[in-house]
TORKOL-4160 file (C-alpha; in steps of 0.2 Angstrom, whole numbers, padded with zeros to 4 digits, m for minus):
89
<pt num="1" X="0099" Y="0230" Z="m0061"/>
<pt num="2" X="0103" Y="0220" Z="m0046"/>
<pt num="3" X="0116" Y="0227" Z="m0034"/>
<pt num="4" X="0133" Y="0218" Z="m0031"/>
<pt num="5" X="0135" Y="0209" Z="m0014"/>
<pt num="6" X="0147" Y="0218" Z="m0003"/>
<pt num="7" X="0155" Y="0202" Z="0004"/>
<pt num="8" X="0166" Y="0195" Z="m0010"/>
<pt num="9" X="0180" Y="0184" Z="m0002"/>
<pt num="10" X="0186" Y="0166" Z="m0003"/>
<pt num="11" X="0180" Y="0163" Z="0015"/>
<pt num="12" X="0162" Y="0165" Z="0011"/>
<pt num="13" X="0152" Y="0155" Z="m0001"/>
<pt num="14" X="0144" Y="0164" Z="m0016"/>
<pt num="15" X="0126" Y="0167" Z="m0013"/>
<pt num="16" X="0113" Y="0179" Z="m0018"/>
<pt num="17" X="0110" Y="0191" Z="m0003"/>
<pt num="18" X="0097" Y="0202" Z="m0012"/>
<pt num="19" X="0085" Y="0188" Z="m0017"/>
<pt num="20" X="0067" Y="0193" Z="m0016"/>
<pt num="21" X="0053" Y="0180" Z="m0021"/>
<pt num="22" X="0040" Y="0193" Z="m0025"/>
<pt num="23" X="0021" Y="0191" Z="m0022"/>
<pt num="24" X="0017" Y="0178" Z="m0036"/>
<pt num="25" X="m0002" Y="0177" Z="m0031"/>
<pt num="26" X="0002" Y="0171" Z="m0013"/>
<pt num="27" X="0007" Y="0154" Z="m0006"/>
<pt num="28" X="m0007" Y="0151" Z="0006"/>
<pt num="29" X="m0019" Y="0136" Z="0007"/>
<pt num="30" X="m0037" Y="0140" Z="0004"/>
<pt num="31" X="m0050" Y="0127" Z="0007"/>
<pt num="32" X="m0062" Y="0122" Z="m0006"/>
<pt num="33" X="m0076" Y="0119" Z="0006"/>
<pt num="34" X="m0076" Y="0136" Z="0014"/>
<pt num="35" X="m0071" Y="0130" Z="0030"/>
<pt num="36" X="m0086" Y="0119" Z="0033"/>
<pt num="37" X="m0075" Y="0104" Z="0039"/>
<pt num="38" X="m0072" Y="0114" Z="0055"/>
<pt num="39" X="m0089" Y="0121" Z="0058"/>
<pt num="40" X="m0092" Y="0110" Z="0073"/>
<pt num="41" X="m0077" Y="0116" Z="0082"/>
<pt num="42" X="m0076" Y="0132" Z="0093"/>
<pt num="43" X="m0057" Y="0132" Z="0095"/>
<pt num="44" X="m0057" Y="0148" Z="0105"/>
<pt num="45" X="m0069" Y="0141" Z="0117"/>
<pt num="46" X="m0060" Y="0125" Z="0119"/>
<pt num="47" X="m0043" Y="0134" Z="0121"/>
<pt num="48" X="m0050" Y="0144" Z="0135"/>
<pt num="49" X="m0058" Y="0129" Z="0144"/>
<pt num="50" X="m0041" Y="0120" Z="0143"/>
<pt num="51" X="m0031" Y="0135" Z="0149"/>
<pt num="52" X="m0043" Y="0137" Z="0164"/>
<pt num="53" X="m0040" Y="0118" Z="0169"/>
<pt num="54" X="m0021" Y="0120" Z="0167"/>
<pt num="55" X="m0022" Y="0137" Z="0177"/>
<pt num="56" X="m0032" Y="0128" Z="0191"/>
<pt num="57" X="m0019" Y="0114" Z="0192"/>
<pt num="58" X="m0005" Y="0126" Z="0193"/>
<pt num="59" X="m0014" Y="0136" Z="0206"/>
<pt num="60" X="m0017" Y="0121" Z="0217"/>
<pt num="61" X="0002" Y="0116" Z="0216"/>
<pt num="62" X="0007" Y="0134" Z="0220"/>
<pt num="63" X="m0005" Y="0134" Z="0235"/>
<pt num="64" X="0003" Y="0117" Z="0242"/>
<pt num="65" X="0021" Y="0124" Z="0239"/>
<pt num="66" X="0016" Y="0141" Z="0248"/>
<pt num="67" X="0009" Y="0132" Z="0263"/>
<pt num="68" X="0024" Y="0121" Z="0264"/>
<pt num="69" X="0036" Y="0136" Z="0264"/>
<pt num="70" X="0025" Y="0146" Z="0276"/>
<pt num="71" X="0023" Y="0133" Z="0289"/>
<pt num="72" X="0041" Y="0135" Z="0296"/>
<pt num="73" X="0039" Y="0154" Z="0297"/>
<pt num="74" X="0023" Y="0152" Z="0306"/>
<pt num="75" X="0030" Y="0139" Z="0318"/>
<pt num="76" X="0044" Y="0151" Z="0322"/>
<pt num="77" X="0033" Y="0165" Z="0326"/>
<pt num="78" X="0023" Y="0155" Z="0338"/>
<pt num="79" X="0038" Y="0148" Z="0346"/>
<pt num="80" X="0046" Y="0165" Z="0349"/>
<pt num="81" X="0029" Y="0171" Z="0356"/>
<pt num="82" X="0029" Y="0157" Z="0368"/>
<pt num="83" X="0047" Y="0160" Z="0373"/>
<pt num="84" X="0044" Y="0178" Z="0377"/>
<pt num="85" X="0029" Y="0174" Z="0387"/>
<pt num="86" X="0039" Y="0162" Z="0398"/>
<pt num="87" X="0053" Y="0175" Z="0401"/>
<pt num="88" X="0041" Y="0188" Z="0408"/>
<pt num="89" X="0039" Y="0188" Z="0427"/>
């Protein structure tokens, strides 16, 4: 026997909150050729190669951004050292 839903008001639509479809033998797709149509592909290897390419691109862009951000700090340090050398007698 199915339990009664606890929400029973006019503000909510009537629906079955306790629906369970059951197993019914599964609902997946099974290829009849045993996977032979994809035997020429090594998706794991292809994925790793593509992710390595993307990672290399991202590292190059990050290096450019890092160099652009570090340049003013380096220039400031060099300028401070030059000023300190001029002040000393």
